[in-house]
N, C-alpha and C positions, 0 to 999 in steps of 0.2 A: 653250258650252264650245269653245274654239278648238283646244286641243291644241298640238302642236309645229308649227313652220313647216318648210318644206322645207330652209331653210338650217340650222336646228337639227338636223334629222335627219342631214344630210350631215356636220355637225360631229361628231356622236356616232359615226357610222360610221367617220370618220377616226380617232377616238380609241379605236376597238376596243370600243365599247359596244353593238354589234349582237348579235342573238341567234345566236351561232355554235355553238350546241349541235349535236351530231351527230344530224342528222335524216335520215340515209341510210336508204333503203328496202331496200338490199341491200349486199353486199360491194363494196369498191372493186376496180378493175381490178388493182391491185398485189396486193391480198389474194387475189384469185382465182388469180393466177399463182403466188404464193408457196405457197398452200395446195395447189395441184395439183402443183407441181414439187418442193417440198422436204419430202416425206414421209420418215420414217425409212428405209423400204425403198428409196425412190428414191436417197437419199443413199448408202446402202450399195452399191447397184448401180453408181452413178456412180464410186465409189471403186474397186470391182472392175474396172470398165471401164478406168479410167486405168491400173491396175496391169497389166491384160492388154495394153494398148498398149505399155507399157514392156517387156513380155516378148515383143513382136513377134507377139502373137496378136490381130491387128487385126480379123479377121472375128468371132472370139469376143467381142471388145470391143463390136463393133457389134451383135451379136445380144443381148448382155447389156443394152445400154442403148437400142438402137434402138426396140424396142416401147414402152419407157417414154417415150421422147421423143415418139413418135407419139401415145401416149395423152395426154401432157401437152398437146401442141399441139391435138389434137382437142377434148379436154375443156375446155381454156381458151378456145378460140375459140367453142365451142358455149355455154359458160356466159356469156361476154361478150356474145354475141348475145342470149341469153335475158335477161341483165341489162338491156341497152339497151331491149328491148321492154317488160319489166316496169317499168322506171323511167319510161318515157314514160307508161304507163298509171297508174302510182302518182301522178304529178303531178296527174292529174285528180281523185283522191280525197284528196290530202293536205290536212289542215285549213288553212283560210284564217282570217284574223283581221280583224275590223273595227276600225279605229282612227280617231281624230279628228285630222286634220291640216289646217292652214290654214283652220280653221273649219268643215270639212265631213267627213262620214264617207266612208271609202274602204276597200276590201278589199285586203289585201296577203298575201303569203306569210309564213309564220311566221319565216322566216329574215331578213325585212326589219324585224322589230321592233327598236326601240332603247330604251335606258333613258330614262325620263320620257315615253314614248309614253302616250297616253290611249286605252285599249282599251275597247270596248263588248262586253259579253258578255250573251247572252240565253239563255232556257231551251233546254236541249239541247246547249249549247256547252261546250267544255272550256277551262279556263284553261291556256294554254301557257307562261306565264311568271309570275313572282311580282309582287305589287304591293300597293298600298294603295287601299281602296275610297274613291272620291270622292262618288259619288251612287248610292244604292240604291233600288230600287222593288220591295218584296216579294221580296227575294232570299233564296233558300235554296240552299246549296251542298252537294253530296254529296262528302265527303272520304274515302269508304270505300276508294278506291284507294290512299290514302296512309296512313290510320290504321287501317283495318279497322272503324271505327265505322259502323254501318248508318244511324244517325239523321242527318237533314240538319241543317245548321248555318245559322242565320239570320245574315245579314251586315248591318252598319250602316256608316255613314261612319267611316273611320279604321281599320276592321278589316283584318287581313292577308288577302290572297288568295294561295293556294298553287297553283303549277303542278301540274297533274294532277287538280285538283278539277273537278267538273262542276256547272254551273248547272242546278238542277232547276226552279226557278220564278223569275220576275221578270226584271229588267233592271238591269245595273250598269255604271257607268263606273269604271274604276280605273287608277291611274297605275303604270307599270312601275317596279319597284325592282331587280329582278335578272333577268338573262337568261343564256342559254347554260349553261355548266357551273356557274354560280353559283346557278341556280334550284334550288328545293327538290327538285323531282322528279329533276333531274339528279344532285344530291348523293345522293339515295336510290339511283338506278341505279348510281352509281359504287361505293357501298359494297356493293351487291348484285350487281355485274356477274358475279361468279364463279358465280352461281346461275342465269344466264339461258339457258344452252344446254342443251336437252333432246334426248335421243336417242329416236327412234321405236322401236316394237317390232322392226321389221325390222332397224334399225341395231344394236340390242342382240343380236338373233339372229346376224347376220353377224359381229358383234364377238366373240361367244362362239365361233363356228365358227373364226374366224381365230386365236383364242388356242389352240385345240386343235391346229390345223395348225402353229402356231408351235412348240408343244412337240414335235411330230413332227420339224419341221425342225431344232430344236435338238439333238434326239437324233441325227439324221443327221449334223449338224455334228461332234458329239463323236466318233461312230464314224469319220467321214471322217478327222479329225485323227489319231485313234488308229491307223487302218489305214495312213495315209500315212507316219507316223513309223516304225512297227514293221515294216511288210511291203513296201509297194509302192515307197517312196522316189521319188515323183513329183517332177518339177521344179515350180518356182513357177507357171509358166503352166498346167500341167495341174491343179495343186491349186486354182488360182483358177477354172478351168472347172468343177471339181467343186462348188465353193462356189456358183457362179452357178446351176447346176442344182438344187442342194440348196435354195437360197433360194427358187426358183420354186415349191416345194411350197406356200409360203404364198400365199394369194390376194391378191397385192400390189395389183391394180387394182380389187378388189371394191368398196371404199367409193367410189372414183372413179367406177366404173360406176353405182352407185346414185345418187350425187349428180347425175351427168350426166343420167341417165334422168329423175330428178325435175325437173331444171331444164327439160329439153325438154318434159316433160308440162305444167309450169307455163306455159311459153310458149304451148303449144297451148290450154290452158284460157283464157289471157288473150285469145287470138284469138276465143274463143266468148263472152267477156264476163264471165269470172270471174277476178278478181285475187287471187292467193295472197299473203298477207302473211307466211306461214311456208312455206319451201320444202318441208318434210316434210308439209305439209297434203295433198300428193298422196297420201301413204300413208294419212293419217288419214281422208280422205274416202272412201277405198276400203272402209273397214270399216263405214261408216254403215249401220245397219239401221233406225233410227228418225229421222224428220224432224219436228221441232217447229217451228211457225211461227205468227206472228201473221197475221191475215187481211190486214192492210194491206200492200200491195205484192206480195202473193202471190195471194190470191183477188180482191182489189180493186186499183184503180189508185192509190189514195191521193188521189183527187179526190172532193170532197164537194159536195153541192148541197142547198139547202133543199127539202123536199118538201111539208110541211104542218104545221099546228099545231092543237092542241085547246085552246081557251081556256076558262078558268073565271071570267074577269072579262070585261067588255066588250072587244071586239076591239081598239078603238083604244087602250085602256089597256094591254092585253097587248103590243101592238106597241111602245108607247112604252117600257115596261119592258125589253123584249128589245133595243131599239135602244140605250138608255142602258147596259145591262149590257155589250153587245158592244163599245160604243165605249170604255168606261172600263177594262175589265179588261186587265191586262197579259198575260194568257194568250191570246195571239193564235194559238191553234192552228187547225187547219183547220176544226174545228166552228164556232169563233167567226167565222172568215172567211166561212163560208157564211151565218151568221146576219146579219152586217153587210151582206153583199152583197144579202140579201133585204130587211132592214128599214131599211138606211141608217144613217148616223151621227147622233148626237144631241148637242145642245149642253148639256153638264152637266159638273159638277166632281167629281173623285174625292176622297173624304175618306180612305178606308181600303180596303184590299182583302186578300183571301186568294187567292193565285194557285193555279191548278190543279196538282196533282201526281198521279201514278199511284197513290201510296199512299192519298191522301185521296179521290180520285175526285169532287171537287167544287171549285168556286171561289166567291168571294163578293166583292161590292163594297158599300161604303157611299157613296152618291151624294148630291150637292147639286144638285137639279133645280129651278131657279127658287127659290121660297120653301119648297120641301119638302126634307127630308133623310130618306132611307130606305135600308134594307139589302135586298139581293137575293142569292139563292144560285142557282147552276146546277150540276147534277151528275147522278149516277146515282140513280134512284129507290130502289135498294136501300140507299143511304147516307142520302139526305135523307128518304125516306119515313117512317122511324120518328119523325121530328121534326115531321111534318105532322099537324095535327088537322083531319080532313076525313072526310066520308061519301062523297066522290066515288069512283067505281070506277076510279081511276087505274091500278091494276095490270092491269085488264082491257084498258084502252086500250093500255098498253105492250106487253102480250102480243100484242094484235092487230097492232100496228105491227111488232113483231119478226118475226112470222110472214110479213110481207111483205118481210122482208130489210132493214128500215129500222132505223137506230140512233136512240135517243131520249135526250133530256135533259129534266129537269124544271126549270122556272123558278119560284122561290118568293120571296115577300116575307118578310123576317125581322123580328126585334124591334128595339128601340131601343138595345140595349147595344152595347159595342165588339165587334169581331170577334176580338180576342185577349184571353186572360186575362193576369194579372200576370206569368206566366212566358213570355209570348209565344206560347203555344200557341193554335191556331185554336179558335174556339167556334162551335157551331151553336145558334141560338136556336129558339124555337118558330116554325114556318113555316106560311105560307098558300100553297097552290098557285096559280100564275098561269096556267101554260101547259105543255103537253107538246109539245115541238118535235121533229119527225121529220126526220132527215137521211138522204139517199140516198147510198149508195156506188156507184161505177161498177165493175162487174165486169170483170175482165181477160178479153178474148176468148180468150186462149190458155191459161187456167188449167186447163181440163178436160184438155186434151192433156198439159200439163206434169205434172199430178198423176197421170195415167194411167201416165206413164213411171216414176214412183216405185213405183206399185203393181205394174207389170209386173216390176220388179226386186226384188220381195219386201220392200219397205220399209213399215214401219208409219208412218202419217201421223197427226199430232196437231196440231190447231189450238188455240193458247193465246192467248186474246184478252181484252182488257179490256172488250169489249162484251158485251151480253146474249147468252147462249148460244143462245137461240132465234133471234136475228138471224143469228148465224153459220150455224146450221143452215139457215135460209131462204136465205141466200146460196149455200150448197152446192146447194140445190134449183134456184135460179135459174141457176146456172152448170152445172147438169146433171152434177155430180160424182158418180161412182158410189160404191157401197159402203154398208154399214150404218153408221148414225151413233148413237153413244152419248154423251149430253150430261150435263155437270155444271157447277156454278158454284163460284166461289171460296169464298163463304160456306158452301156445303154441304161443301166439302172441309175447311174450318176446324173444322167441328163433328165430324169423324170421329176415331175412335181410330186409332192408327198402323197396325194390321193392315188395317182397313177402307180406310184412306187408300191404302195400297200396292196393295191389290187393285183399288180403283177406278181408280187412275192407270193401271194396266196394261190395264184393260178399256175405258177411255173414250178417245174420239178428238176430242171437242169440249169445250174448257174455256172458260167465259165468266166475266166479272166477276173476272178474275184480277189480283191485285196483283203487283208484282215479286217479293215473297217467295214467293207462291204458285207463280209460274213456276219459280223456282229450286228449290223443294221438289219439283215434278213431275220436273224433269230429274235431280235427285239420286236420286230414287226409281227412275227408269228405269235410271240407271247402276248403282245398287246391285243391280239385277236382271239385270245382264249385257248391257244394251243399249248400243250405240254410237250416241251421240246427236249430231245436227246441229241447231242452233238458228238460226232465221232471224229477225232483228229489226232495228228501225230507230230506236228511241227510247231515251231515257235509262232508261225503265222496263224495257228489255231488257238493260241492261248486265250485271246479275248473272247472268241466265240465259245470255247469250252467253259469259261467262267460265266458267260451270259446265259447259257442254256440251263434249264432246270436240272438236267443230268448231263454231266460232261464225261465222255468216254475216251480214254487214250489207249494207244497201242503200246505194248511193252517195248517195241523197238523204236518208239518215238522219242522225241527230245525229253530231257529231264524236266524242262519247264512245263511241257504238256502233261506229263504224268503227275507233276506236282500239284496242278490245279484241278485235275480230273477227279470225279466222284468214284470212278471205277476204271480198272485197267484190264484190257484183254490180254491175258497171258499167252505168250507165244504168237501174238497177233491173230488169234483164232477168232476171226469175224463171225464164223458160224455159231460161236458160243453165245453171241449177244441175243439173238431171238429166243434162245432157250431161257436166258436170264429174264427176258421180258415176260415170257409166259410164266416162269417161276414166281416172279414178283406179283403178277396178277393173281396167281393161284394163292399165294400167301395172304394177300390183302383180302381176297374173297373168303378165305378160311377164317381170317380174323373177324370179318363181318358176321359169319355164322356163329363163331364162338361167342361174340358179344351178344347175340340174340338170346342164347340160352343162359349166358352169364348174368346179364342185366335183368332178364325175366326172373331168375331166382332171387336176386337182390330185392326187386320190387315186391315179389310175393312175400318175402320175409318181412318187409316193412309193413305191408297191409295186414298180415296176420298178427304182427306185434301190436299194431294199433288196435285191431278189433278184439284180440283175446286178452292181452295183458292190460291195456288201458281200460277196457270196458268190462272184462270178465274177472280180471285179477289174477289170472294164472299165466305162467310162461308158455307160449305156444309150442316150444320144444326145448329140451335141455341142450346145453352146449355140445355134448357129445352127439346128440341126435342131429343138431345142426351141421356138425362136421360130417356125419354120415350122409345127410341130405346133399351137402355140397359135393362130396367126393363122388357119390353115385350118379347124381344128375348133371354135374358140370365137369368135374375134373377129369374123369375117365373119358367123357365125350370130347372135351377140348384137346386132350392129348392126341387123339387120332384125326381130328377134323381137318387139319391142313394137309393130311395125306390124300384125302379124296375130294378136296375142294376143287370146284370147277373154275378155271381162269376166266374172269369176266372183265368187261370194260369198266374201269373204276373211275369214271369222270366225275361222278357226283359225290357229295359228302356221304360218308358211311352211316353215321349215327341217325340221321332222319329215317333212313330205311329200317334201321334196327329198332327205333322207337315205334314205328308203325307196326312192328311185330310184337315187341316185348310188352308194351303197355296193355293192349287188349288181352294178350296171353296171361299176364300177371293178374289182371282183373278176373279173368275166367278161372284160373287155377285157385286164386284166393277165395272167390265166391263159392266154388264147389268144395274147396277145403273147409271153409266155415260151415257149409251145409253138412259135410261129413262129421265135423267136430260136434256140432249141435245135435245131429241125428244120433250119433253113437252115445253121446252123453245121455240123451233121453232113453235110448234102448237099454243102457246099463241101469239107469235109475228105475226103469220098469221091470227089471229082472228078466228081460227077453233075450239076453245073450248068455250062452252056456260056455263060459271060459274056464279052462282047466288051470286054476291057480296053483293047485297042488303039484302038477307036472312042472310048471315053471319054478316053483319053490324048490323042488328036488334038484333041478339044474343049478339053481343058485346056491344050494347047500344050506338052506334055512327053512323055517316054517313060513306059512302064508303071510302071517303078520309081518315077519321080517322082510319078506319079498315086497309087500306093499309099501312098507316104510322106505325100502331102497328105491322103489319106483317113484315115489311121491315127490312133489315139489310144493312147498308151502308148509304152513304150521300144522295142519291136520291132513290125515290120509283121506283121499277122495278117489275111490275106485272109478267113478264116472269120468273124472278128469284124466286119469291114467289111460283108460280105454279110449277116450275121445282123442287124446294126444297121439297115441300109437296109430289109431285108424287114420287120422288126418296125415300123419307123417308117411304112412304107406301110400296114401293117395297122391300127395304132392311129389313124392319121390318117383312113383310110377309115371305120373304126368310129365315130370321133368325128363325122364328117359324117352318117353314117346314123342316129345317135342322134336327129337332128332328127325323123325319121319316128316315133320312139317318144315323144318329148316333146310333139310337136304332131301326133298321128295324124289323118289324114283319115278313116280307116276304123276301125270298132270292133274288128276282129280284130287291129289293130296297137296297140290301147290297153291298157296294163297295168292301168289303173284304171277303164276305162269311159268316160273323158272323150274327146271328139273335137273336132277343129277343122276346119270345112268349107272353110277357106281353101286355095287352091291354091298360095299363096306358099311354104310349106315344101318342097313337092315341087319346084317350079321352082327354088328356091334350092339344093337338094341337087343337082339335075341341073346347074345352072350351075357349082357349085364343082367337080364331077367333070370337067366339060368344061375348066375352067381347068387342073386338074391334068394332064389328058390333053394339053392344048396345051403345057404346060411340058415334059413328057417327049418329045412328038413333034416340036414345032416350035421350042421354045426350050430345047434340052438344055443349053445353057451355064448357064442358071439352076440347073438341077438339079445339074450337075456342079461348077461353079466356086463357086456361092454356097451351096447347101444341102448339097453334098457327098453326093449320093445316087448309088447304083448304078443304072444303067439296065439292067434285066433283059430277057431275051428275052420275046417275047410270051407264050409258053406258061407262063413263070414268073409273069408278071402275072396270067394267067388262073387259075393255081393259087392265088395270093394272094386274088383276087376270090372264088374258090370258098370258101376258108377264111373269108373275111369273111361270106359268105352263111350259112355254117353257124353262125358266131358270132351273127349277127343273130337267127335263129330260136331259138337256144339261150338268148340273153339274154331274148327275149320270153317264153319258157317260164318262165325263172327268175323274172322280174318278176311274171308272172301267178300263179305257184304259190307265190310268197314263199319260195323255196327257202333263201335265206340269212337267214331270219327271226332266227335266234339272233345272227348277227353284226350285223345291223341293230339288233336290240334292245340289244345291248351298247353299240354306238356311240351310239345314241340316248339311252340311259341316261346315258352320260358327258356327252353334249351337254346334256341337260336339267338335269343337276346343275350344270354350269357356267352355264347360262342362269339357273337359279334364284339362283345366287350373284350374277349380274349384276343381277337384279331386286331382290335384297335390298340390294345396295349403292346402288340407286337409279339413276334415269336422268338426274340432273342433273350436268352436267360443268362444269368451270371453263373460262371463255372465255380465249382467249389475249389 
């Protein structure tokens, strides 16, 4: 079969007949920029910024949009860098296609396929385009990904081949009839595209929290408009500044922060050898408490070698039978390759065959060997044994070999009848045993240390293999893998009632002789019992279980079908990289939890101060530029470093309830002390008890005192008491926000509200660094404080007073958090949040793609 010529391929590409389907492994650069830049909140802030510029409020306009622009730039650049790295690695594991061109086979990228190409597909490979079968050798296709039908479909010449189907057995040449978006799988994706985007639990939690804060912001908007029209009569510029501050109550950059954190974590995981095919797998992997795996590629290296044989006929006859079978069978798996390497190839003719599949666990050939024609079967003793008429103690031999860690297959002679019945179903005749062949697996040298990491992190480990469970147990012994081992086989599970099956699955950690449906049933049972399951597999027989598990992990050397449905791929089959990824995932989500604590605390503080000061006093609690300063110093700098020193925790519970138990009392305490500072300093200034050097600040500003006060003021009239109170309160809440780091990531137990500690010195160093930066701003760069942030530079004794008040607040908040003083308020807020979250779960986590 010659296939197309190079000229014919070039002609079809020129006519647009190439496989131009969307095979992107991640978002485009344009998509990244648009999604980061043009969120609804960003658009609103940009509009407000333009209006502020029109009203000559340039600094307020910069503060309203500046932090958003910085966020857009940082997140876009970071995500593009992560995309480049992930795309480069993705190219290594993207499915390749074998085609016949110019009379020879060659491997090409799927995007290079053209109409009329002649494609070769073999067991374990997935059809990537549609076509018509030209030549079939014992081909069975799994079309369950397309139709949901679990039974395989035999293919013959002239049958249609659908993209998305998987070759289970045999070999087929087929001619391409449809490519790109015209292919069957692409048409299905197009009609189902709106169901392809799923939110993770954390995304649903933060989405719910955002909706609650949006309601609060909407109420504040209404009150602001009502107050502005009826009472204060502010000008347009002042009203816009109020709107900017009010809108900032909503956690605008929260989803951006989560996405960016996940992308950075995904890039770090890629460096360690784990390619995430779903960005939110970072979160999913952090919740894993049960790891299910086949022994191949995890305990063993997937390299097999012939060990020995126990023959029941003369050895030369047994060798001939083994050689003929291994030569003629189309199931050239690693077992057959080891047999061929030992016995060599034979000169014989294939008459008929049944190729191996994981469901059948046997294969068969009918051979013409010289003047003889005979049938042979090779497979698992548990399947072929019932059809053997023999007094030989084969079971004892197999058990003995299994205890040595060897896998075994039985070679038998069959009857004279055909291998398939009238409906095309495989038939097993009465059999005569020829030989038990033992195959040796090579044990991975690092598997013990890798598995120990799983155990040290409190994960339950279950090996689900198609091999004899005794063999798997012996390999555990050879590899010196610790822990008690409880063993069961697939046939034993099949015989159990549902209750016994469930109990056995939870208690057992070595499953042998497992069919694909057995593996799937085990994972479904674990999930039903609250386990968060990761499944590691490499073959077509693992596809169902990979799809069923919350996290599917495929080996790079595995079948294209397995890689196609997996959430992540182990590059170069590096099993030791997976526990590192699990720990990295836990660290990332734990870091997000800590970031949310300081992030949401700041949003709630802003809401409380806005209500208390603007609604009831009539002044803005802080100018937009001061709000930007507050957010940058107390949240942005901290959040940037938090995932670096986060401690990997067990993330079984929802994140936001724990966050709310911290941020609601903290916000109440910071707001209460902040209002006390605001009122106290207002009174002190009114009484003339503060000796503030206005002339010094006026000289920095380049104007007189009157001009400085007019620059500082907000409102129709200049009010020095309001200016002083605002600056004092801003100094306090900023300092308190920085010190919260010591409570969120406490090094010492006495500072921990919940008993958790973090031995890293980075939080303390970071707090000291930020305080030194603030000190440098006031002492050495006062122009920034005066001209940009519009802060009052107090005398040293006043700064000491504010620091003392902050110290009192710190220990008061620690007491409140430890004693759960605001339990009623927290419970009320948490009840509202959980109700909204339940509504979100009821609606479902599937969203329509853009």
